[in-house]
Residue frames relative to the residue before (quaternion, step in Angstrom):
aa qw qx qy qz dx dy dz
M 1.0000 0.0000 0.0000 0.0000 0.00 0.00 0.00
S 0.4507 -0.6850 0.4963 0.2854 3.58 -0.84 0.94
P 0.4385 -0.6932 0.4942 0.2880 3.61 -0.95 0.72
I 0.6089 0.5438 -0.3640 0.4483 3.61 1.20 -0.23
L 0.0690 -0.7909 0.6080 0.0053 3.55 -0.61 1.16
K 0.1170 -0.8188 0.5614 0.0257 3.54 -0.83 0.98
T 0.6062 -0.5613 0.4220 0.3733 3.59 -1.19 0.52
A 0.3236 -0.7571 0.5328 0.1954 3.56 -0.79 0.99
A 0.0713 0.7787 -0.6198 0.0658 3.50 -1.18 0.71
L 0.4968 -0.6744 0.4595 0.2955 3.59 -1.13 0.56
T 0.6053 -0.6295 0.3812 0.3033 3.57 -1.23 0.69
L 0.8517 0.1498 -0.1815 0.4683 3.78 0.58 0.45
T 0.8095 0.3259 -0.2285 0.4315 3.79 0.78 0.45
L 0.5349 0.6729 -0.4961 0.1226 3.81 -0.49 -0.21
L 0.4524 0.6879 -0.4747 0.3110 3.62 1.09 0.26
A 0.7173 0.4477 -0.2624 0.4650 3.57 1.10 -0.54
L 0.4292 0.7107 -0.4635 0.3096 3.57 1.18 0.30
P 0.5961 -0.5279 0.4432 0.4117 3.59 -1.23 0.29
A 0.6853 -0.5229 0.3266 0.3877 3.56 -1.21 0.52
T 0.6535 0.5442 -0.3158 0.4207 3.58 1.12 -0.58
A 0.6253 0.5522 -0.3383 0.4354 3.60 1.25 -0.32
H 0.5268 -0.6106 0.4869 0.3356 3.55 -1.24 0.45
A 0.3345 -0.7236 0.5656 0.2112 3.55 -0.98 0.86
A 0.3764 -0.7248 0.5331 0.2208 3.55 -1.13 0.64
D 0.4937 -0.5992 0.5333 0.3358 3.50 -1.30 0.41
E 0.2155 -0.7625 0.5966 0.1272 3.56 -1.00 0.83
P 0.6312 -0.5038 0.4041 0.4295 3.59 -1.20 0.36
P 0.5785 -0.5918 0.4309 0.3597 3.61 -1.05 0.70
H 0.2135 0.7716 -0.5783 0.1567 3.57 -0.84 0.97
T 0.2865 -0.7212 0.6057 0.1759 3.52 -1.36 0.31
V 0.3554 -0.7143 0.5592 0.2251 3.61 -0.90 0.93
V 0.2410 -0.7946 0.5494 0.0930 3.55 -0.72 1.17
V 0.7808 0.0088 0.0402 0.6234 3.54 1.03 -0.94
E 0.0441 -0.7755 0.6291 0.0298 3.56 -1.11 0.69
D 0.0871 0.7790 -0.6143 0.0912 3.57 -0.89 0.99
G 0.7966 -0.1815 0.0773 0.5714 3.60 0.02 1.29
A 0.8310 -0.1429 0.1449 0.5177 3.56 -0.76 -1.12
I 0.6485 0.5231 -0.3096 0.4582 3.62 1.27 -0.12
Q 0.0030 -0.7657 0.6432 0.0014 3.56 -1.09 0.80
V 0.2193 -0.7007 0.6575 0.1692 3.49 -1.33 0.54
R 0.0386 -0.8382 0.5422 -0.0440 3.60 -0.60 1.12
D 0.2863 -0.7026 0.6200 0.1998 3.51 -1.22 0.58
Y 0.1479 -0.7962 0.5848 0.0469 3.58 -0.62 1.19
A 0.4527 -0.6441 0.5420 0.2940 3.51 -1.17 0.71
A 0.6571 -0.4584 0.3896 0.4542 3.58 -1.29 0.17
M 0.0579 -0.8126 0.5796 -0.0193 3.55 -1.11 0.71
I 0.3152 -0.7055 0.5921 0.2287 3.54 -1.33 0.25
L 0.1854 -0.7849 0.5861 0.0771 3.55 -0.95 0.94
A 0.2128 -0.6788 0.6784 0.1836 3.50 -1.24 0.61
E 0.0533 -0.8465 0.5261 -0.0619 3.53 -0.53 1.23
V 0.0031 -0.7506 0.6596 0.0380 3.49 -1.32 0.45
E 0.2809 -0.7637 0.5609 0.1524 3.57 -1.03 0.82
V 0.0179 0.7977 -0.5972 0.0815 3.53 -0.84 1.09
S 0.3714 -0.7180 0.5440 0.2248 3.56 -1.24 0.45
G 0.4868 0.6555 -0.4861 0.3115 3.55 -1.27 0.26
D 0.6372 -0.4855 0.3876 0.4561 3.58 -1.25 -0.08
M 0.7523 -0.4279 0.2401 0.4397 3.59 -1.24 0.25
G 0.6993 0.4749 -0.2898 0.4488 3.57 0.80 -0.93
D 0.6879 0.4802 -0.2915 0.4597 3.58 0.81 -1.00
A 0.6551 0.5169 -0.3108 0.4551 3.59 1.00 -0.89
G 0.6366 0.5321 -0.3310 0.4495 3.57 0.99 -0.80
N 0.6739 0.4858 -0.2967 0.4710 3.59 0.95 -0.90
A 0.6629 0.5140 -0.3006 0.4538 3.56 0.98 -0.91
G 0.6861 0.4876 -0.2801 0.4617 3.54 1.02 -0.78
F 0.6008 0.5973 -0.3436 0.4052 3.55 1.12 -0.70
R 0.6586 0.5598 -0.3283 0.3810 3.57 0.84 -0.93
P 0.7188 0.3997 -0.3041 0.4807 3.71 0.63 -0.87
L 0.6304 0.5230 -0.3583 0.4480 3.64 1.01 -0.58
A 0.6375 0.4959 -0.3291 0.4892 3.58 0.99 -0.79
G 0.6273 0.5378 -0.3398 0.4491 3.59 0.97 -0.75
Y 0.6423 0.5299 -0.3194 0.4524 3.54 1.02 -0.79
I 0.7487 0.4137 -0.2525 0.4522 3.60 0.68 -1.02
F 0.7211 0.4208 -0.2612 0.4844 3.60 1.15 -0.42
G 0.8187 -0.3012 0.1134 0.4755 3.55 1.06 0.72
G 0.5722 0.5848 -0.3964 0.4164 3.60 1.20 -0.15
N 0.5672 0.5777 -0.3746 0.4520 3.49 0.73 1.11
Q 0.3343 -0.7059 0.5746 0.2445 3.53 -1.31 0.13
A 0.3840 -0.7247 0.5271 0.2225 3.55 -0.64 1.15
R 0.6498 -0.5508 0.3666 0.3741 3.50 -1.20 0.60
A 0.7540 0.3571 -0.1891 0.5178 3.56 1.06 -0.73
G 0.6730 -0.4538 0.2920 0.5059 3.58 1.30 0.27
G 0.7112 0.3735 -0.3128 0.5068 3.62 -1.12 0.56
S 0.4248 -0.6745 0.5289 0.2911 3.57 -1.24 -0.42
D 0.2737 -0.7615 0.5689 0.1468 3.49 -1.27 0.42
E 0.3084 -0.6711 0.6240 0.2552 3.57 -1.21 0.47
I 0.1863 -0.7764 0.5989 0.0619 3.49 -1.03 0.90
A 0.4465 -0.6841 0.5002 0.2872 3.59 -0.84 0.92
M 0.3762 -0.7110 0.5463 0.2333 3.54 -1.00 0.79
T 0.2139 -0.7494 0.6109 0.1393 3.53 -1.23 0.53
A 0.3727 -0.6988 0.5499 0.2652 3.55 -1.24 0.22
P 0.6417 -0.2016 -0.7336 -0.0969 1.54 -2.05 1.44
V 0.5161 -0.4937 0.5452 0.4389 3.49 -1.42 -0.36
I 0.1367 -0.8217 0.5496 0.0629 3.57 -0.69 1.03
Q 0.1200 -0.7904 0.6006 -0.0088 3.49 -1.12 0.84
T 0.0276 0.7897 -0.6111 0.0464 3.57 -0.72 1.05
Q 0.4470 -0.6605 0.5228 0.3010 3.56 -1.15 0.62
S 0.2443 -0.8086 0.5241 0.1086 3.58 -0.65 1.09
E 0.4996 -0.6216 0.5178 0.3098 3.50 -1.30 0.52
N 0.3541 -0.7009 0.5774 0.2234 3.57 -1.21 0.65
I 0.0119 0.8257 -0.5585 0.0783 3.56 -0.26 1.31
A 0.4568 -0.6874 0.4891 0.2820 3.57 -0.84 0.96
M 0.0718 -0.7866 0.6132 0.0090 3.57 -0.91 0.98
T 0.6803 -0.4739 0.3447 0.4402 3.53 -1.27 0.21
T 0.7330 -0.2259 0.1384 0.6265 3.53 1.06 -0.81
P 0.5608 -0.3257 -0.7572 0.0780 1.51 -1.47 1.99
V 0.4919 -0.6025 0.5257 0.3445 3.51 -1.35 0.09
T 0.1720 -0.8352 0.5170 0.0754 3.61 -0.60 1.09
Q 0.3690 0.7542 -0.4830 0.2485 3.61 1.15 0.14
S 0.5761 0.5976 -0.3801 0.4081 3.62 1.11 -0.51
M 0.6650 0.5012 -0.3086 0.4597 3.58 1.16 -0.36
A 0.4396 0.7457 -0.4345 0.2489 3.57 1.23 -0.21
G 0.6327 0.5600 -0.3400 0.4129 3.57 1.02 -0.69
N 0.7577 0.3779 -0.1984 0.4937 3.57 1.02 -0.75
G 0.3858 -0.7081 0.4912 0.3293 3.58 1.20 -0.50
S 0.1491 -0.7691 0.6149 0.0907 3.51 -1.31 0.33
W 0.2492 -0.7590 0.5877 0.1281 3.52 -1.30 0.47
R 0.2600 -0.7182 0.6217 0.1735 3.51 -1.15 0.71
V 0.1140 -0.7999 0.5888 0.0235 3.60 -0.55 1.21
A 0.0346 -0.8438 0.5342 -0.0387 3.59 -0.76 0.97
F 0.2292 -0.6986 0.6538 0.1785 3.51 -1.33 0.48
V 0.3643 -0.6909 0.5737 0.2466 3.58 -1.06 0.73
M 0.3632 -0.7379 0.5302 0.2062 3.56 -0.82 0.99
P 0.5633 -0.5931 0.4361 0.3752 3.65 -1.00 0.71
P 0.5959 -0.6577 0.3349 0.3166 3.58 -0.96 0.89
E 0.5974 0.5895 -0.3727 0.3958 3.61 1.20 -0.38
W 0.6263 0.5155 -0.3431 0.4735 3.61 1.28 -0.25
T 0.1758 -0.7477 0.6308 0.1096 3.54 -1.28 0.57
M 0.6621 -0.4787 0.3707 0.4415 3.57 -1.26 0.13
E 0.6565 0.5127 -0.3086 0.4592 3.58 1.16 -0.52
T 0.7632 0.3767 -0.2062 0.4828 3.60 1.07 -0.58
L 0.5360 0.6223 -0.4220 0.3839 3.63 1.15 -0.37
P 0.4929 -0.6575 0.4767 0.3123 3.58 -1.00 0.78
V 0.5182 -0.6451 0.4746 0.3002 3.56 -1.20 0.60
P 0.4568 -0.6854 0.4855 0.2930 3.63 -0.81 0.96
E 0.4173 -0.6803 0.5453 0.2565 3.56 -1.08 0.79
D 0.6563 0.4674 -0.2892 0.5170 3.59 1.14 -0.68
P 0.3812 -0.7559 0.4825 0.2247 3.62 -0.55 1.13
N 0.6004 0.5693 -0.3642 0.4275 3.61 1.22 -0.25
V 0.6292 0.5107 -0.3285 0.4852 3.58 1.28 -0.29
T 0.0403 -0.8070 0.5892 -0.0071 3.57 -0.74 1.02
L 0.3202 -0.7218 0.5825 0.1928 3.55 -1.22 0.53
T 0.0207 -0.8185 0.5704 -0.0659 3.56 -0.73 1.14
E 0.3383 -0.7287 0.5625 0.1954 3.55 -0.99 0.87
R 0.1084 -0.7701 0.6251 0.0672 3.56 -1.06 0.81
P 0.4117 -0.7102 0.5006 0.2749 3.61 -0.84 0.85
A 0.6783 -0.4389 0.3729 0.4562 3.54 -1.33 0.10
R 0.0142 -0.8163 0.5756 -0.0461 3.58 -0.91 0.91
R 0.3305 -0.6760 0.6092 0.2505 3.51 -1.38 0.38
M 0.0494 -0.8205 0.5687 -0.0301 3.57 -0.67 1.17
A 0.2482 -0.7222 0.6258 0.1586 3.53 -1.10 0.80
A 0.0505 -0.8152 0.5767 -0.0150 3.60 -0.90 0.91
I 0.1262 -0.7459 0.6482 0.0862 3.54 -1.18 0.71
R 0.2973 -0.7953 0.5166 0.1106 3.51 -0.75 1.15
F 0.1296 0.7690 -0.6218 0.0718 3.56 -1.12 0.70
S 0.4326 -0.6955 0.5140 0.2548 3.56 -1.26 0.39
G 0.5448 0.6325 -0.4550 0.3101 3.54 -1.34 0.18
G 0.5930 -0.5694 0.4411 0.3600 3.53 -1.32 -0.09
P 0.6951 -0.4498 0.3255 0.4566 3.59 -1.26 0.07
N 0.1159 0.7912 -0.5805 0.1536 3.55 -0.74 1.10
D 0.4252 -0.7396 0.4540 0.2571 3.60 -0.50 1.15
A 0.6680 0.4951 -0.3254 0.4503 3.63 0.90 -0.80
R 0.6492 0.4973 -0.3274 0.4733 3.63 0.95 -0.78
F 0.6177 0.5506 -0.3311 0.4535 3.55 1.04 -0.83
A 0.6666 0.4954 -0.2936 0.4733 3.58 0.94 -0.91
D 0.6525 0.5266 -0.3068 0.4504 3.59 0.94 -0.92
K 0.6979 0.4712 -0.2740 0.4645 3.56 0.89 -0.96
T 0.6058 0.5527 -0.3429 0.4582 3.52 1.13 -0.67
A 0.6630 0.4930 -0.2957 0.4796 3.56 1.01 -0.88
E 0.6381 0.5235 -0.3266 0.4606 3.59 1.02 -0.80
L 0.6671 0.4896 -0.3043 0.4719 3.60 0.93 -0.84
R 0.6393 0.5204 -0.3345 0.4566 3.59 0.96 -0.83
A 0.6474 0.5192 -0.3243 0.4541 3.57 0.95 -0.86
W 0.6606 0.5075 -0.3141 0.4554 3.61 0.92 -0.82
L 0.6549 0.5135 -0.3017 0.4653 3.55 1.00 -0.90
S 0.6407 0.5179 -0.3276 0.4626 3.58 0.99 -0.80
A 0.6675 0.5075 -0.2979 0.4562 3.58 0.93 -0.89
Q 0.7125 0.4368 -0.2445 0.4918 3.59 1.13 -0.67
G 0.5424 -0.6734 0.3702 0.3396 3.55 1.29 0.02
Y 0.4194 0.7047 -0.4724 0.3231 3.59 1.23 0.44
E 0.3056 -0.7149 0.5942 0.2060 3.58 -1.19 0.52
V 0.2777 -0.7605 0.5691 0.1440 3.55 -0.66 1.16
I 0.0451 -0.8248 0.5634 -0.0135 3.59 -0.77 1.07
G 0.7346 0.3561 -0.2432 0.5239 3.60 1.18 0.29
E 0.5618 -0.5889 0.4675 0.3449 3.53 -1.32 0.27
P 0.6313 -0.5535 0.3722 0.3957 3.65 -1.15 0.51
V 0.1484 -0.7566 0.6320 0.0781 3.52 -1.09 0.81
Y 0.2466 -0.7476 0.5989 0.1470 3.58 -0.92 0.95
A 0.0640 -0.8133 0.5782 -0.0054 3.57 -0.62 1.12
R 0.0185 -0.7845 0.6198 0.0073 3.56 -0.95 0.90
Y 0.2925 -0.8090 0.5008 0.0960 3.53 -0.91 1.04
D 0.7493 0.4081 -0.2191 0.4733 3.63 1.09 -0.27
P 0.5162 -0.6100 0.4943 0.3424 3.56 -1.18 0.56
P 0.6611 -0.5684 0.3326 0.3595 3.58 -1.19 0.56
W 0.6275 0.5578 -0.3553 0.4109 3.61 1.14 -0.40
I 0.5211 0.6092 -0.4225 0.4229 3.60 1.29 -0.13
P 0.5306 -0.6308 0.4393 0.3572 3.65 -0.82 0.84
T 0.6254 -0.6068 0.3402 0.3536 3.55 -0.93 0.98
F 0.7078 0.4813 -0.2952 0.4245 3.63 0.78 -0.91
F 0.6483 0.4979 -0.3227 0.4771 3.61 1.27 -0.18
R 0.5639 0.6484 -0.3791 0.3432 3.58 1.22 -0.40
R 0.2860 -0.7345 0.5934 0.1628 3.52 -1.10 0.84
N 0.0078 -0.7693 0.6379 -0.0344 3.55 -0.87 1.04
E 0.0709 -0.7766 0.6226 0.0652 3.55 -1.27 0.36
V 0.2132 -0.6599 0.6870 0.2172 3.47 -1.40 0.37
M 0.0991 -0.7994 0.5925 0.0080 3.55 -0.87 1.02
L 0.0753 -0.7712 0.6319 0.0179 3.55 -1.14 0.82
E 0.3770 -0.7020 0.5442 0.2625 3.60 -0.90 0.83
V 0.0852 -0.7866 0.6109 0.0283 3.57 -0.99 0.85
A 0.5759 -0.5841 0.4498 0.3534 3.52 -1.28 0.45
R 0.4970 -0.6511 0.4809 0.3127 3.56 -1.04 0.74
């Protein structure tokens, strides 16, 4: 077990919490444009711990959270032996994934229900060479390059209809401003489930061309 203990936080929310709550570290970024609830941000390269799960937005988010939390809180093998705790960052991100046939396994059987890729952003001090290896084979580590992301902020719990509405609102704003969308919608949540719904910070994010 690493002797370094860090404050835990979820991968996409804690700015909207009451003053008594702990704020989470967010991935390094610069705000390029701000217009009400919408921001355009430049994010540095990052590493994600990801797991793919099926179900509706809320169920998939909960199902994906458990193995990822297990990984960062010790369900791993450190590179030099033992296990490490990893500080969580905000937000927890969730994107709907495509079902692509592979040599093994074949995932087309899930196409009717859809699937979600749930991810935690790893703190920037970790690298692919130093991050501990997940004990759960469903948890994978993935590098993401630096990206420009547009985000629209809203409160509440996971809700498919609200996600769709906010995605449409963000797309309309981006189109009016002349941005080119080059990525699929990402649902980001910044708060743990015990935070009252009306205090929770959520975002829909879309990657745009620089």
